[in-house]
Predicted model as a PDB file, atoms N, CA, C, CB and O in Angstrom, pLDDT in the B-factor column:
MODEL        1                                                                  
ATOM      1  N   MET A   1     110.605 116.744  27.889  1.00 71.00           N  
ATOM      2  CA  MET A   1     111.712 117.054  28.766  1.00 71.00           C  
ATOM      3  C   MET A   1     113.017 116.936  27.986  1.00 71.00           C  
ATOM      4  CB  MET A   1     111.715 116.125  29.997  1.00 71.00           C  
ATOM      5  O   MET A   1     113.168 116.126  27.072  1.00 71.00           O  
ATOM      6  N   SER A   2     113.899 117.746  28.379  1.00 91.00           N  
ATOM      7  CA  SER A   2     115.186 117.685  27.696  1.00 91.00           C  
ATOM      8  C   SER A   2     116.093 116.675  28.380  1.00 91.00           C  
ATOM      9  CB  SER A   2     115.854 119.070  27.663  1.00 91.00           C  
ATOM     10  O   SER A   2     115.815 116.208  29.485  1.00 91.00           O  
ATOM     11  N   PHE A   3     117.147 116.360  27.720  1.00 91.00           N  
ATOM     12  CA  PHE A   3     118.110 115.381  28.218  1.00 91.00           C  
ATOM     13  C   PHE A   3     118.736 115.849  29.531  1.00 91.00           C  
ATOM     14  CB  PHE A   3     119.202 115.126  27.170  1.00 91.00           C  
ATOM     15  O   PHE A   3     118.928 115.041  30.439  1.00 91.00           O  
ATOM     16  N   LEU A   4     119.054 117.120  29.645  1.00 92.00           N  
ATOM     17  CA  LEU A   4     119.667 117.654  30.862  1.00 92.00           C  
ATOM     18  C   LEU A   4     118.719 117.594  32.057  1.00 92.00           C  
ATOM     19  CB  LEU A   4     120.114 119.088  30.635  1.00 92.00           C  
ATOM     20  O   LEU A   4     119.170 117.379  33.182  1.00 92.00           O  
ATOM     21  N   THR A   5     117.424 117.777  31.839  1.00 93.00           N  
ATOM     22  CA  THR A   5     116.442 117.693  32.915  1.00 93.00           C  
ATOM     23  C   THR A   5     116.371 116.265  33.460  1.00 93.00           C  
ATOM     24  CB  THR A   5     115.053 118.150  32.418  1.00 93.00           C  
ATOM     25  O   THR A   5     116.282 116.053  34.670  1.00 93.00           O  
ATOM     26  N   ILE A   6     116.411 115.309  32.565  1.00 93.00           N  
ATOM     27  CA  ILE A   6     116.370 113.903  32.977  1.00 93.00           C  
ATOM     28  C   ILE A   6     117.620 113.566  33.783  1.00 93.00           C  
ATOM     29  CB  ILE A   6     116.251 112.968  31.743  1.00 93.00           C  
ATOM     30  O   ILE A   6     117.528 112.918  34.825  1.00 93.00           O  
ATOM     31  N   ILE A   7     118.776 113.997  33.314  1.00 94.00           N  
ATOM     32  CA  ILE A   7     120.031 113.761  34.030  1.00 94.00           C  
ATOM     33  C   ILE A   7     119.982 114.425  35.411  1.00 94.00           C  
ATOM     34  CB  ILE A   7     121.236 114.298  33.213  1.00 94.00           C  
ATOM     35  O   ILE A   7     120.432 113.841  36.397  1.00 94.00           O  
ATOM     36  N   PHE A   8     119.437 115.643  35.480  1.00 94.00           N  
ATOM     37  CA  PHE A   8     119.313 116.352  36.755  1.00 94.00           C  
ATOM     38  C   PHE A   8     118.462 115.565  37.745  1.00 94.00           C  
ATOM     39  CB  PHE A   8     118.711 117.740  36.536  1.00 94.00           C  
ATOM     40  O   PHE A   8     118.843 115.431  38.908  1.00 94.00           O  
ATOM     41  N   PHE A   9     117.309 115.041  37.306  1.00 94.00           N  
ATOM     42  CA  PHE A   9     116.443 114.270  38.196  1.00 94.00           C  
ATOM     43  C   PHE A   9     117.110 112.964  38.632  1.00 94.00           C  
ATOM     44  CB  PHE A   9     115.109 113.972  37.506  1.00 94.00           C  
ATOM     45  O   PHE A   9     116.927 112.525  39.768  1.00 94.00           O  
ATOM     46  N   ILE A  10     117.862 112.358  37.760  1.00 94.00           N  
ATOM     47  CA  ILE A  10     118.568 111.127  38.131  1.00 94.00           C  
ATOM     48  C   ILE A  10     119.608 111.432  39.206  1.00 94.00           C  
ATOM     49  CB  ILE A  10     119.244 110.480  36.888  1.00 94.00           C  
ATOM     50  O   ILE A  10     119.749 110.674  40.166  1.00 94.00           O  
ATOM     51  N   ILE A  11     120.331 112.532  39.051  1.00 95.00           N  
ATOM     52  CA  ILE A  11     121.344 112.911  40.035  1.00 95.00           C  
ATOM     53  C   ILE A  11     120.699 113.252  41.376  1.00 95.00           C  
ATOM     54  CB  ILE A  11     122.166 114.103  39.526  1.00 95.00           C  
ATOM     55  O   ILE A  11     121.197 112.840  42.424  1.00 95.00           O  
ATOM     56  N   VAL A  12     119.594 114.001  41.353  1.00 95.00           N  
ATOM     57  CA  VAL A  12     118.913 114.367  42.600  1.00 95.00           C  
ATOM     58  C   VAL A  12     118.352 113.127  43.292  1.00 95.00           C  
ATOM     59  CB  VAL A  12     117.780 115.379  42.322  1.00 95.00           C  
ATOM     60  O   VAL A  12     118.475 112.992  44.509  1.00 95.00           O  
ATOM     61  N   ALA A  13     117.738 112.223  42.534  1.00 94.00           N  
ATOM     62  CA  ALA A  13     117.200 110.989  43.115  1.00 94.00           C  
ATOM     63  C   ALA A  13     118.336 110.139  43.697  1.00 94.00           C  
ATOM     64  CB  ALA A  13     116.411 110.180  42.047  1.00 94.00           C  
ATOM     65  O   ALA A  13     118.187 109.569  44.777  1.00 94.00           O  
ATOM     66  N   GLY A  14     119.451 110.052  43.000  1.00 93.00           N  
ATOM     67  CA  GLY A  14     120.602 109.298  43.492  1.00 93.00           C  
ATOM     68  C   GLY A  14     121.138 109.887  44.782  1.00 93.00           C  
ATOM     69  O   GLY A  14     121.512 109.151  45.694  1.00 93.00           O  
ATOM     70  N   TYR A  15     121.177 111.200  44.863  1.00 93.00           N  
ATOM     71  CA  TYR A  15     121.649 111.863  46.075  1.00 93.00           C  
ATOM     72  C   TYR A  15     120.756 111.522  47.267  1.00 93.00           C  
ATOM     73  CB  TYR A  15     121.698 113.381  45.868  1.00 93.00           C  
ATOM     74  O   TYR A  15     121.248 111.202  48.349  1.00 93.00           O  
ATOM     75  N   PHE A  16     119.430 111.595  47.057  1.00 91.00           N  
ATOM     76  CA  PHE A  16     118.518 111.286  48.156  1.00 91.00           C  
ATOM     77  C   PHE A  16     118.608 109.822  48.563  1.00 91.00           C  
ATOM     78  CB  PHE A  16     117.087 111.629  47.765  1.00 91.00           C  
ATOM     79  O   PHE A  16     118.526 109.510  49.751  1.00 91.00           O  
ATOM     80  N   PHE A  17     118.776 108.911  47.593  1.00 90.00           N  
ATOM     81  CA  PHE A  17     118.921 107.504  47.943  1.00 90.00           C  
ATOM     82  C   PHE A  17     120.221 107.256  48.687  1.00 90.00           C  
ATOM     83  CB  PHE A  17     118.859 106.637  46.694  1.00 90.00           C  
ATOM     84  O   PHE A  17     120.260 106.437  49.606  1.00 90.00           O  
ATOM     85  N   MET A  18     121.277 107.944  48.309  1.00 90.00           N  
ATOM     86  CA  MET A  18     122.558 107.772  49.003  1.00 90.00           C  
ATOM     87  C   MET A  18     122.473 108.274  50.443  1.00 90.00           C  
ATOM     88  CB  MET A  18     123.677 108.512  48.252  1.00 90.00           C  
ATOM     89  O   MET A  18     123.176 107.761  51.314  1.00 90.00           O  
ATOM     90  N   ARG A  19     121.638 109.253  50.701  1.00 91.00           N  
ATOM     91  CA  ARG A  19     121.444 109.753  52.067  1.00 91.00           C  
ATOM     92  C   ARG A  19     120.434 108.911  52.840  1.00 91.00           C  
ATOM     93  CB  ARG A  19     120.984 111.210  52.036  1.00 91.00           C  
ATOM     94  O   ARG A  19     120.537 108.795  54.061  1.00 91.00           O  
ATOM     95  N   LEU A  20     119.472 108.328  52.157  1.00 91.00           N  
ATOM     96  CA  LEU A  20     118.395 107.597  52.803  1.00 91.00           C  
ATOM     97  C   LEU A  20     118.813 106.178  53.195  1.00 91.00           C  
ATOM     98  CB  LEU A  20     117.191 107.545  51.889  1.00 91.00           C  
ATOM     99  O   LEU A  20     118.435 105.700  54.265  1.00 91.00           O  
ATOM    100  N   ILE A  21     119.578 105.508  52.354  1.00 91.00           N  
ATOM    101  CA  ILE A  21     119.952 104.115  52.607  1.00 91.00           C  
ATOM    102  C   ILE A  21     120.741 103.957  53.908  1.00 91.00           C  
ATOM    103  CB  ILE A  21     120.771 103.576  51.442  1.00 91.00           C  
ATOM    104  O   ILE A  21     120.411 103.065  54.688  1.00 91.00           O  
ATOM    105  N   PRO A  22     121.774 104.777  54.190  1.00 89.00           N  
ATOM    106  CA  PRO A  22     122.472 104.609  55.481  1.00 89.00           C  
ATOM    107  C   PRO A  22     121.572 104.834  56.696  1.00 89.00           C  
ATOM    108  CB  PRO A  22     123.642 105.563  55.554  1.00 89.00           C  
ATOM    109  O   PRO A  22     121.752 104.183  57.725  1.00 89.00           O  
ATOM    110  N   LEU A  23     120.621 105.735  56.588  1.00 88.00           N  
ATOM    111  CA  LEU A  23     119.693 105.950  57.704  1.00 88.00           C  
ATOM    112  C   LEU A  23     118.822 104.727  57.942  1.00 88.00           C  
ATOM    113  CB  LEU A  23     118.812 107.171  57.438  1.00 88.00           C  
ATOM    114  O   LEU A  23     118.574 104.341  59.085  1.00 88.00           O  
ATOM    115  N   MET A  24     118.360 104.123  56.857  1.00 89.00           N  
ATOM    116  CA  MET A  24     117.536 102.926  56.992  1.00 89.00           C  
ATOM    117  C   MET A  24     118.349 101.778  57.579  1.00 89.00           C  
ATOM    118  CB  MET A  24     116.948 102.520  55.633  1.00 89.00           C  
ATOM    119  O   MET A  24     117.858 101.043  58.436  1.00 89.00           O  
ATOM    120  N   LEU A  25     119.588 101.622  57.124  1.00 91.00           N  
ATOM    121  CA  LEU A  25     120.433 100.549  57.651  1.00 91.00           C  
ATOM    122  C   LEU A  25     120.775 100.777  59.116  1.00 91.00           C  
ATOM    123  CB  LEU A  25     121.713 100.433  56.833  1.00 91.00           C  
ATOM    124  O   LEU A  25     120.829  99.822  59.891  1.00 91.00           O  
ATOM    125  N   ALA A  26     121.006 102.022  59.506  1.00 91.00           N  
ATOM    126  CA  ALA A  26     121.309 102.315  60.907  1.00 91.00           C  
ATOM    127  C   ALA A  26     120.120 101.965  61.803  1.00 91.00           C  
ATOM    128  CB  ALA A  26     121.686 103.799  61.076  1.00 91.00           C  
ATOM    129  O   ALA A  26     120.301 101.435  62.899  1.00 91.00           O  
ATOM    130  N   GLY A  27     118.919 102.260  61.341  1.00 89.00           N  
ATOM    131  CA  GLY A  27     117.726 101.896  62.113  1.00 89.00           C  
ATOM    132  C   GLY A  27     117.576 100.397  62.246  1.00 89.00           C  
ATOM    133  O   GLY A  27     117.198  99.896  63.306  1.00 89.00           O  
ATOM    134  N   LYS A  28     117.872  99.674  61.169  1.00 90.00           N  
ATOM    135  CA  LYS A  28     117.774  98.217  61.200  1.00 90.00           C  
ATOM    136  C   LYS A  28     118.805  97.624  62.163  1.00 90.00           C  
ATOM    137  CB  LYS A  28     117.968  97.636  59.786  1.00 90.00           C  
ATOM    138  O   LYS A  28     118.487  96.710  62.924  1.00 90.00           O  
ATOM    139  N   VAL A  29     120.030  98.138  62.134  1.00 90.00           N  
ATOM    140  CA  VAL A  29     121.080  97.655  63.032  1.00 90.00           C  
ATOM    141  C   VAL A  29     120.713  97.950  64.475  1.00 90.00           C  
ATOM    142  CB  VAL A  29     122.436  98.296  62.685  1.00 90.00           C  
ATOM    143  O   VAL A  29     120.925  97.111  65.351  1.00 90.00           O  
ATOM    144  N   ARG A  30     120.170  99.123  64.734  1.00 89.00           N  
ATOM    145  CA  ARG A  30     119.772  99.492  66.094  1.00 89.00           C  
ATOM    146  C   ARG A  30     118.703  98.537  66.613  1.00 89.00           C  
ATOM    147  CB  ARG A  30     119.255 100.946  66.133  1.00 89.00           C  
ATOM    148  O   ARG A  30     118.778  98.093  67.759  1.00 89.00           O  
ATOM    149  N   ARG A  31     117.710  98.214  65.785  1.00 89.00           N  
ATOM    150  CA  ARG A  31     116.655  97.276  66.207  1.00 89.00           C  
ATOM    151  C   ARG A  31     117.226  95.893  66.473  1.00 89.00           C  
ATOM    152  CB  ARG A  31     115.552  97.185  65.138  1.00 89.00           C  
ATOM    153  O   ARG A  31     116.828  95.229  67.430  1.00 89.00           O  
ATOM    154  N   MET A  32     118.157  95.455  65.633  1.00 87.00           N  
ATOM    155  CA  MET A  32     118.756  94.139  65.829  1.00 87.00           C  
ATOM    156  C   MET A  32     119.565  94.098  67.124  1.00 87.00           C  
ATOM    157  CB  MET A  32     119.648  93.773  64.634  1.00 87.00           C  
ATOM    158  O   MET A  32     119.553  93.083  67.820  1.00 87.00           O  
ATOM    159  N   GLN A  33     120.267  95.182  67.461  1.00 86.00           N  
ATOM    160  CA  GLN A  33     121.023  95.231  68.700  1.00 86.00           C  
ATOM    161  C   GLN A  33     120.099  95.209  69.910  1.00 86.00           C  
ATOM    162  CB  GLN A  33     121.902  96.469  68.734  1.00 86.00           C  
ATOM    163  O   GLN A  33     120.418  94.579  70.918  1.00 86.00           O  
ATOM    164  N   GLU A  34     118.966  95.885  69.825  1.00 83.00           N  
ATOM    165  CA  GLU A  34     118.015  95.867  70.932  1.00 83.00           C  
ATOM    166  C   GLU A  34     117.454  94.469  71.131  1.00 83.00           C  
ATOM    167  CB  GLU A  34     116.878  96.864  70.683  1.00 83.00           C  
ATOM    168  O   GLU A  34     117.304  94.020  72.267  1.00 83.00           O  
ATOM    169  N   GLN A  35     117.143  93.776  70.043  1.00 81.00           N  
ATOM    170  CA  GLN A  35     116.625  92.423  70.156  1.00 81.00           C  
ATOM    171  C   GLN A  35     117.691  91.487  70.723  1.00 81.00           C  
ATOM    172  CB  GLN A  35     116.140  91.919  68.789  1.00 81.00           C  
ATOM    173  O   GLN A  35     117.384  90.614  71.534  1.00 81.00           O  
ATOM    174  N   GLY A  36     118.928  91.667  70.304  1.00 76.00           N  
ATOM    175  CA  GLY A  36     120.026  90.855  70.834  1.00 76.00           C  
ATOM    176  C   GLY A  36     120.244  91.106  72.307  1.00 76.00           C  
ATOM    177  O   GLY A  36     120.554  90.179  73.055  1.00 76.00           O  
ATOM    178  N   GLY A  37     120.086  92.355  72.740  1.00 69.00           N  
ATOM    179  CA  GLY A  37     120.242  92.689  74.153  1.00 69.00           C  
ATOM    180  C   GLY A  37     119.171  92.050  75.003  1.00 69.00           C  
ATOM    181  O   GLY A  37     119.444  91.602  76.117  1.00 69.00           O  
ATOM    182  N   LYS A  38     117.957  92.001  74.491  1.00 68.00           N  
ATOM    183  CA  LYS A  38     116.868  91.355  75.224  1.00 68.00           C  
ATOM    184  C   LYS A  38     117.125  89.863  75.345  1.00 68.00           C  
ATOM    185  CB  LYS A  38     115.518  91.608  74.529  1.00 68.00           C  
ATOM    186  O   LYS A  38     116.828  89.253  76.372  1.00 68.00           O  
ATOM    187  N   ARG A  39     117.674  89.286  74.301  1.00 63.00           N  
ATOM    188  CA  ARG A  39     117.925  87.856  74.301  1.00 63.00           C  
ATOM    189  C   ARG A  39     119.034  87.495  75.281  1.00 63.00           C  
ATOM    190  CB  ARG A  39     118.285  87.382  72.900  1.00 63.00           C  
ATOM    191  O   ARG A  39     119.004  86.417  75.875  1.00 63.00           O  
ATOM    192  N   ASP A  40     120.021  88.386  75.460  1.00 56.00           N  
ATOM    193  CA  ASP A  40     121.138  88.103  76.350  1.00 56.00           C  
ATOM    194  C   ASP A  40     120.734  88.128  77.823  1.00 56.00           C  
ATOM    195  CB  ASP A  40     122.246  89.097  76.109  1.00 56.00           C  
ATOM    196  O   ASP A  40     121.392  87.486  78.641  1.00 56.00           O  
ATOM    197  N   HIS A  41     119.693  88.836  78.175  1.00 55.00           N  
ATOM    198  CA  HIS A  41     119.302  88.980  79.572  1.00 55.00           C  
ATOM    199  C   HIS A  41     118.438  87.832  80.079  1.00 55.00           C  
ATOM    200  CB  HIS A  41     118.571  90.270  79.756  1.00 55.00           C  
ATOM    201  O   HIS A  41     118.052  87.830  81.247  1.00 55.00           O  
ATOM    202  N   VAL A  42     118.131  86.871  79.239  1.00 54.00           N  
ATOM    203  CA  VAL A  42     117.314  85.733  79.659  1.00 54.00           C  
ATOM    204  C   VAL A  42     118.181  84.801  80.496  1.00 54.00           C  
ATOM    205  CB  VAL A  42     116.709  84.980  78.427  1.00 54.00           C  
ATOM    206  O   VAL A  42     119.269  84.406  80.076  1.00 54.00           O  
ATOM    207  N   GLU A  43     117.696  84.458  81.669  1.00 62.00           N  
ATOM    208  CA  GLU A  43     118.441  83.572  82.546  1.00 62.00           C  
ATOM    209  C   GLU A  43     117.872  82.162  82.442  1.00 62.00           C  
ATOM    210  CB  GLU A  43     118.397  84.077  84.005  1.00 62.00           C  
ATOM    211  O   GLU A  43     116.658  81.962  82.416  1.00 62.00           O  
ATOM    212  N   HIS A  44     118.764  81.205  82.383  1.00 60.00           N  
ATOM    213  CA  HIS A  44     118.350  79.809  82.333  1.00 60.00           C  
ATOM    214  C   HIS A  44     118.379  79.259  83.751  1.00 60.00           C  
ATOM    215  CB  HIS A  44     119.269  78.972  81.381  1.00 60.00           C  
ATOM    216  O   HIS A  44     119.448  79.130  84.349  1.00 60.00           O  
ATOM    217  N   LYS A  45     117.222  78.938  84.283  1.00 67.00           N  
ATOM    218  CA  LYS A  45     117.132  78.462  85.665  1.00 67.00           C  
ATOM    219  C   LYS A  45     117.152  76.943  85.756  1.00 67.00           C  
ATOM    220  CB  LYS A  45     115.872  78.992  86.315  1.00 67.00           C  
ATOM    221  O   LYS A  45     117.209  76.397  86.857  1.00 67.00           O  
ATOM    222  N   THR A  46     117.107  76.261  84.640  1.00 71.00           N  
ATOM    223  CA  THR A  46     117.107  74.811  84.680  1.00 71.00           C  
ATOM    224  C   THR A  46     118.524  74.310  84.887  1.00 71.00           C  
ATOM    225  CB  THR A  46     116.503  74.224  83.394  1.00 71.00           C  
ATOM    226  O   THR A  46     119.476  74.831  84.306  1.00 71.00           O  
ATOM    227  N   THR A  47     118.646  73.291  85.722  1.00 74.00           N  
ATOM    228  CA  THR A  47     119.955  72.691  85.943  1.00 74.00           C  
ATOM    229  C   THR A  47     120.132  71.562  84.931  1.00 74.00           C  
ATOM    230  CB  THR A  47     120.103  72.166  87.415  1.00 74.00           C  
ATOM    231  O   THR A  47     119.190  70.843  84.598  1.00 74.00           O  
ATOM    232  N   ARG A  48     121.335  71.432  84.466  1.00 72.00           N  
ATOM    233  CA  ARG A  48     121.608  70.396  83.475  1.00 72.00           C  
ATOM    234  C   ARG A  48     122.162  69.158  84.173  1.00 72.00           C  
ATOM    235  CB  ARG A  48     122.601  70.908  82.396  1.00 72.00           C  
ATOM    236  O   ARG A  48     122.969  69.255  85.097  1.00 72.00           O  
ATOM    237  N   LYS A  49     121.720  68.020  83.722  1.00 74.00           N  
ATOM    238  CA  LYS A  49     122.217  66.763  84.269  1.00 74.00           C  
ATOM    239  C   LYS A  49     123.423  66.319  83.447  1.00 74.00           C  
ATOM    240  CB  LYS A  49     121.104  65.666  84.269  1.00 74.00           C  
ATOM    241  O   LYS A  49     123.498  66.573  82.245  1.00 74.00           O  
ATOM    242  N   LYS A  50     124.368  65.652  84.114  1.00 67.00           N  
ATOM    243  CA  LYS A  50     125.533  65.149  83.405  1.00 67.00           C  
ATOM    244  C   LYS A  50     125.097  64.003  82.492  1.00 67.00           C  
ATOM    245  CB  LYS A  50     126.635  64.683  84.401  1.00 67.00           C  
ATOM    246  O   LYS A  50     124.284  63.158  82.866  1.00 67.00           O  
ATOM    247  N   ARG A  51     125.649  64.001  81.314  1.00 74.00           N  
ATOM    248  CA  ARG A  51     125.302  62.953  80.360  1.00 74.00           C  
ATOM    249  C   ARG A  51     126.169  61.717  80.519  1.00 74.00           C  
ATOM    250  CB  ARG A  51     125.419  63.476  78.954  1.00 74.00           C  
ATOM    251  O   ARG A  51     125.782  60.620  80.116  1.00 74.00           O  
ATOM    252  N   ILE A  52     127.344  61.900  81.108  1.00 72.00           N  
ATOM    253  CA  ILE A  52     128.272  60.789  81.239  1.00 72.00           C  
ATOM    254  C   ILE A  52     128.343  60.389  82.714  1.00 72.00           C  
ATOM    255  CB  ILE A  52     129.685  61.166  80.687  1.00 72.00           C  
ATOM    256  O   ILE A  52     128.508  61.234  83.593  1.00 72.00           O  
ATOM    257  N   ASP A  53     128.218  59.124  82.958  1.00 71.00           N  
ATOM    258  CA  ASP A  53     128.301  58.604  84.311  1.00 71.00           C  
ATOM    259  C   ASP A  53     129.751  58.645  84.788  1.00 71.00           C  
ATOM    260  CB  ASP A  53     127.740  57.166  84.381  1.00 71.00           C  
ATOM    261  O   ASP A  53     130.670  58.526  83.977  1.00 71.00           O  
ATOM    262  N   LYS A  54     129.966  58.812  86.099  1.00 70.00           N  
ATOM    263  CA  LYS A  54     131.326  58.901  86.640  1.00 70.00           C  
ATOM    264  C   LYS A  54     132.102  57.611  86.447  1.00 70.00           C  
ATOM    265  CB  LYS A  54     131.283  59.251  88.114  1.00 70.00           C  
ATOM    266  O   LYS A  54     133.330  57.643  86.362  1.00 70.00           O  
ATOM    267  N   SER A  55     131.421  56.481  86.375  1.00 73.00           N  
ATOM    268  CA  SER A  55     132.117  55.206  86.232  1.00 73.00           C  
ATOM    269  C   SER A  55     132.532  54.941  84.780  1.00 73.00           C  
ATOM    270  CB  SER A  55     131.231  54.070  86.736  1.00 73.00           C  
ATOM    271  O   SER A  55     133.219  53.955  84.514  1.00 73.00           O  
ATOM    272  N   THR A  56     132.141  55.774  83.864  1.00 74.00           N  
ATOM    273  CA  THR A  56     132.481  55.580  82.457  1.00 74.00           C  
ATOM    274  C   THR A  56     133.858  56.160  82.168  1.00 74.00           C  
ATOM    275  CB  THR A  56     131.420  56.228  81.544  1.00 74.00           C  
ATOM    276  O   THR A  56     134.141  57.303  82.527  1.00 74.00           O  
ATOM    277  N   GLY A  57     134.717  55.376  81.521  1.00 73.00           N  
ATOM    278  CA  GLY A  57     136.035  55.858  81.109  1.00 73.00           C  
ATOM    279  C   GLY A  57     137.014  55.908  82.255  1.00 73.00           C  
ATOM    280  O   GLY A  57     136.707  55.511  83.379  1.00 73.00           O  
ATOM    281  N   GLU A  58     138.206  56.406  81.950  1.00 74.00           N  
ATOM    282  CA  GLU A  58     139.240  56.502  82.970  1.00 74.00           C  
ATOM    283  C   GLU A  58     140.017  57.799  82.763  1.00 74.00           C  
ATOM    284  CB  GLU A  58     140.190  55.269  82.924  1.00 74.00           C  
ATOM    285  O   GLU A  58     140.023  58.363  81.669  1.00 74.00           O  
ATOM    286  N   TYR A  59     140.660  58.255  83.807  1.00 73.00           N  
ATOM    287  CA  TYR A  59     141.446  59.478  83.756  1.00 73.00           C  
ATOM    288  C   TYR A  59     142.823  59.157  83.194  1.00 73.00           C  
ATOM    289  CB  TYR A  59     141.558  60.129  85.158  1.00 73.00           C  
ATOM    290  O   TYR A  59     143.458  58.188  83.610  1.00 73.00           O  
ATOM    291  N   VAL A  60     143.278  59.960  82.262  1.00 75.00           N  
ATOM    292  CA  VAL A  60     144.590  59.750  81.664  1.00 75.00           C  
ATOM    293  C   VAL A  60     145.451  60.955  82.004  1.00 75.00           C  
ATOM    294  CB  VAL A  60     144.492  59.540  80.114  1.00 75.00           C  
ATOM    295  O   VAL A  60     145.131  62.087  81.642  1.00 75.00           O  
ATOM    296  N   ASP A  61     146.564  60.692  82.716  1.00 79.00           N  
ATOM    297  CA  ASP A  61     147.498  61.746  83.078  1.00 79.00           C  
ATOM    298  C   ASP A  61     148.463  61.941  81.915  1.00 79.00           C  
ATOM    299  CB  ASP A  61     148.262  61.404  84.400  1.00 79.00           C  
ATOM    300  O   ASP A  61     148.856  60.972  81.264  1.00 79.00           O  
ATOM    301  N   TYR A  62     148.843  63.172  81.653  1.00 80.00           N  
ATOM    302  CA  TYR A  62     149.751  63.431  80.543  1.00 80.00           C  
ATOM    303  C   TYR A  62     150.828  64.407  80.984  1.00 80.00           C  
ATOM    304  CB  TYR A  62     148.987  63.980  79.322  1.00 80.00           C  
ATOM    305  O   TYR A  62     150.674  65.128  81.970  1.00 80.00           O  
ATOM    306  N   GLU A  63     151.901  64.413  80.246  1.00 84.00           N  
ATOM    307  CA  GLU A  63     152.995  65.336  80.492  1.00 84.00           C  
ATOM    308  C   GLU A  63     153.215  66.137  79.225  1.00 84.00           C  
ATOM    309  CB  GLU A  63     154.294  64.588  80.923  1.00 84.00           C  
ATOM    310  O   GLU A  63     153.109  65.613  78.116  1.00 84.00           O  
ATOM    311  N   GLU A  64     153.527  67.428  79.403  1.00 85.00           N  
ATOM    312  CA  GLU A  64     153.811  68.257  78.250  1.00 85.00           C  
ATOM    313  C   GLU A  64     155.259  68.039  77.831  1.00 85.00           C  
ATOM    314  CB  GLU A  64     153.539  69.748  78.558  1.00 85.00           C  
ATOM    315  O   GLU A  64     156.159  68.015  78.670  1.00 85.00           O  
ATOM    316  N   ILE A  65     155.474  67.882  76.546  1.00 85.00           N  
ATOM    317  CA  ILE A  65     156.813  67.676  76.005  1.00 85.00           C  
ATOM    318  C   ILE A  65     157.251  68.952  75.334  1.00 85.00           C  
ATOM    319  CB  ILE A  65     156.852  66.483  75.012  1.00 85.00           C  
ATOM    320  O   ILE A  65     156.567  69.464  74.448  1.00 85.00           O  
ATOM    321  N   GLU A  66     158.396  69.471  75.754  1.00 84.00           N  
ATOM    322  CA  GLU A  66     158.900  70.704  75.154  1.00 84.00           C  
ATOM    323  C   GLU A  66     159.703  70.344  73.909  1.00 84.00           C  
ATOM    324  CB  GLU A  66     159.772  71.514  76.170  1.00 84.00           C  
ATOM    325  O   GLU A  66     160.479  69.388  73.925  1.00 84.00           O  
ATOM    326  N   ASP A  67     159.524  71.094  72.847  1.00 72.00           N  
ATOM    327  CA  ASP A  67     160.257  70.837  71.603  1.00 72.00           C  
ATOM    328  C   ASP A  67     161.623  71.447  71.616  1.00 72.00           C  
ATOM    329  CB  ASP A  67     159.494  71.357  70.424  1.00 72.00           C  
ATOM    330  O   ASP A  67     162.365  71.321  70.642  1.00 72.00           O  
TER     331      ASP A  67                                                      
ENDMDL                                                                          
END                                                                             
């Protein structure tokens, strides 16, 4: 093979990879978005209990100071 033939194949292969990579990434992003959408629709039916008892600590009133 001549030098120009090798350069031609490298250019053609590079062109196809430049067109193929964005398509592959778009498919991957689409799948990730679908999985994220499924995860967002899960409802949590369990009620959470308070970790701090009402008798713990005290309420502190504050005033905002303007500079």
